N, C-alpha and C positions, 0 to 999 in steps of 0.2 A: 947658651940659653937665649932665646929670642928676646928682643926688646919689647916692653909692654905695649908700645905704640904700634908695633908691627902686627899685621893680621896673621892669625894662626893658619899654618899650612895644612890642608886636608890630605889625609893619607889613604882615603878610599872614595869610591863613587865612580861615575861614568868615565871620568878622565883616567882613573887608574886602570879600569878594564880596557879602555881604548889603547893606552900605552903598552899594557901587557900583550894585547893582541898583535900590535905592530912589531913589538920586539921579539915575538915567538917565531919559530921557523915554520915551514909548511906542514911538517908532520904534526906538530902540536896543534896547529889550526884545524887540521882534519880530525884529530881526536876529539877536540872540543865540539865540532859540528856533529859528529856521530853521537856523542853523549847527549846533545840537545834533542836529536831526533828520537832516541830511545826514551828519553824522558816524556816527550809528547805522546808516544805510543802507549807508554805505561799508564798515563793519566786517562787516555781515551778508553783503554780496555777496562780500567776500573769503573769508569762511568757506565760502560755497557753491561757490566755484571752487578749493577747496584740494585737488583730486585725487580727490574722491568719484566713484564710477561712476554714470553716468546710469541711470535705471530701464530704458530701452529702448535697446538697441544694434542697429544694423542695417547692412546693406551688406556688401560682400565682405570688408572688413578684419575686422569683428567676427565674421562667420561662419567665415572661414578660420582665425581664431585659436582657435576653439572646437571645431571638428569636423574630421575627416579621413576619408579613404576607408575605408569599412567601419563607421564609427560608426553607432549606432542610438539614436534618442531620440524622444520624443513631442512633438508640437506640437498646438495647437488652431488650426484653420484659421479665419482671420478674413476673408480676401479671396481670391476666385477670379478670376484674370485671364483665363485661357483654359483650355481643357480639359486642357492639359499644364503649366500654371503657376499658382502660388498663393502666398500669404504666410501664415505661421503663427507663433504666439507660443509659446515654450517656457514652460510653466506655472511651473516652479520659479524660473527666472531672469528671466523677462519679456523675453528677447531675441527679436527679430523675425528670421525667416529667410525669404528668398525661395527657392522650390523650383521645379525643373523636372522633370517626370515622365520617367523613363527609359523609352524604347521607344514613346512615344505621339507620333503625328504629326497635328496638326489638319487638318481638311479645309476648304478655302476656301469651299465651297458649303454648309457645314452648321454655321456658326459659332454662330448663336443657339441651335440645338438642342443642340449640343455643350456650350455654356456652361451651359445649363439643367440638363443631365444632370450636369455636373461640380459645380455648386452643390448639387444634391440629395445627391450622395454625399459632398461634402467640407465645405461651409460650416458652421461652428459645431461640427464634429466633431473629436474628439481622434484623430489618426492617428499611426502610427509611421513614421518616415522612416529609411531605410537609405541612407547616403551612397555614391554610386558614384564621384564625383570631386569634388575641392575646387573651389570657385568661383574663377575667375581674374579678372584685372583687366578682361577684356573682358566679363564677365558678373557680375551681382550675385545670381545664383541658383545654388543647389546642385543638382547632378544627383542625383536620389534615386529609389529604389523606395518605393512608398507602400502600407502595409498599413492597410486600413479597420478600423473598430471591430469588425466581425463576423469579422475574420481573413482576409477575401478580399483578393486583389491588385487594386489600383485599375486598373492598366494593363490587365490581362486582362479585368476587368469592363467597362471603357469601350470596349475594342476589340470584345469579343464582343457588346456591345449595338449596335454600329454607330454609335456617337457619335464615333468617331475611327478613323483607320487606324493600322496598326502600322508602326513603324520597324524593319524586319526586320534591317537592318544592325546595330542596337543590341541587339535582343532577338529572335532567330530563333524562340524558343519561342512567340511570339505568333502565328505563322503559322496554326496550327490554329484559333485563336479567330477570326481574320479570315476564313479560308475558310468557317467555319460561318456567320458573319454575311453573307457574300456569297451563299452558297447559299440561305439563308433570307431574303435581301433585307431585312435589318434596317437601320434608320437611314439613313445616307447611301447605302447600296447599294440602296435601294428607289426612288430618285428619278432616277437617271441623272445624277448630278453630273458636271460636266465633268472628264474625266480619271479618273473612277472608274466602271468598267464592271463590273457584277456578274457578267457572263457570262465575263469574263476572269479566270481564277483565277491565283493567284500562280505565277510561273514556277518551274520546278524549280531554276534556277540560284540563286535567292535563298531557297529554302526547304529546310531540311535534310530529306532524305527517308530513310526507313528501308526497307530491302529486306525484304519479307515472303515467305518461302518458302511456296508454296501447299501445303496439306495433301494427301498422296497420296490419289488417288481409289481407293476400294475397290469392287470389283465383287462383288456378292452373287449367287451362283448358287443358284437354288432347286432342291433335289434333287427328282427325280421321285417321284411318290407311290408308296408301297409296293404291290406286287401284291395283289389281293384274295385272301383266304384260300381255299384249295381247298374246294369244296363236297362234302360227304360224301353219297354216294348212300344213300338210305334203305334200311335193311335190310328184306328181304322178311319180312312177317309170317308166322309159322308157320300152317299150315292149321288150321282149327278141328278140335278133337278131337271126334269123334262119340261120343256116349255110347250105347252099345247095351245094351239089356237082355239079360241072359243068356236064351238060348232053352231052357235046361234047368232044370226046377224043382229039380233036385238041387243045382245051384250056388246057386240063389236061396235055398233052404231052409238051405244051409250058412251063409249070412250071418245068419240069424235064430235058427234052432232052437238052444236052449241059451244064447242070449245074454240078458243082463239086460234087463229092461224096467221101466217105472216106473208104468204105469197098469194096474191089474188089469182084465181083460176087454177091453182094446184088441185090435184085430185088424188084420191086414194080409193082402193077397191078392196072389199072384204073377201075372205076365202069363198064366200057363197056367191060373189059377183055383185054385191051391192056397192054402189059407188057414192063417195061424198066429194064435194067440191068446196073450195075456199072462196066465199063470196062476201060482198060487203052488205051489211044489214042496214036497218033503218037508222041507226045512229052512226053510220059510216065506219063501223068496226068490222074487221074481217073475222068471219066465223065459218066453221065447217057446217055445211048443209048437205042434205041428201040431193043427189043429182036428179032423181026422178020426181 
């Protein structure tokens, strides 16, 4: 038994572990090191499965828990499966959604061309999805409308291009786009695919029609031309006035004698031979006077 004044000897602690390590052989040391590594891995794995959300969630359970009918969000398309189905990643959350395009029906005879057209429009692009119905247990894809980066509707674009036919029971408004593709023989309507005849237009029972009232026909009546203006008869010209010389010198002389004249010495002779001359009178005024 130790003396009361002596310090009590410790039987555990760092010194004991250190003495045990140096007294052990090489095999024992290796076993101890391996046990320590396995302990660290066990602790790290437990922390990794402690309820943290995985970076990517996919499948009907993850999709149905996040979105509902009418929800709209953007995804970046990473895989195009068919012309009417693809997978996209939501940029903010990293969740993966499987999508099926509402109103598009793939053609069995145009698969490779349809897939190429869909990849050109969708793959790597950020598109906006509008959910039409939640995915069920029987499907891992949401039924969606797709808005392309330029704002156009993907279903209308792909149907109008002839890369797919329209599911008119789902989206009747696509009928006009399909009719235009048929009439212009675009895509699958240009090759005579089995079951797809470009000459058979969509029946009226499956296409909503609008009744257009024809515009009333107006008949334009051209009025008869106005009657020509009445022609005026030319007025008869008055007969020429004959100037006759007076046959009496007395009348002729009355026209000159005593009247003023301007050239002294000037003379005039009547038809009968009577002569008048311009002479200066008593008041120094030039007047016509008879020459005899």
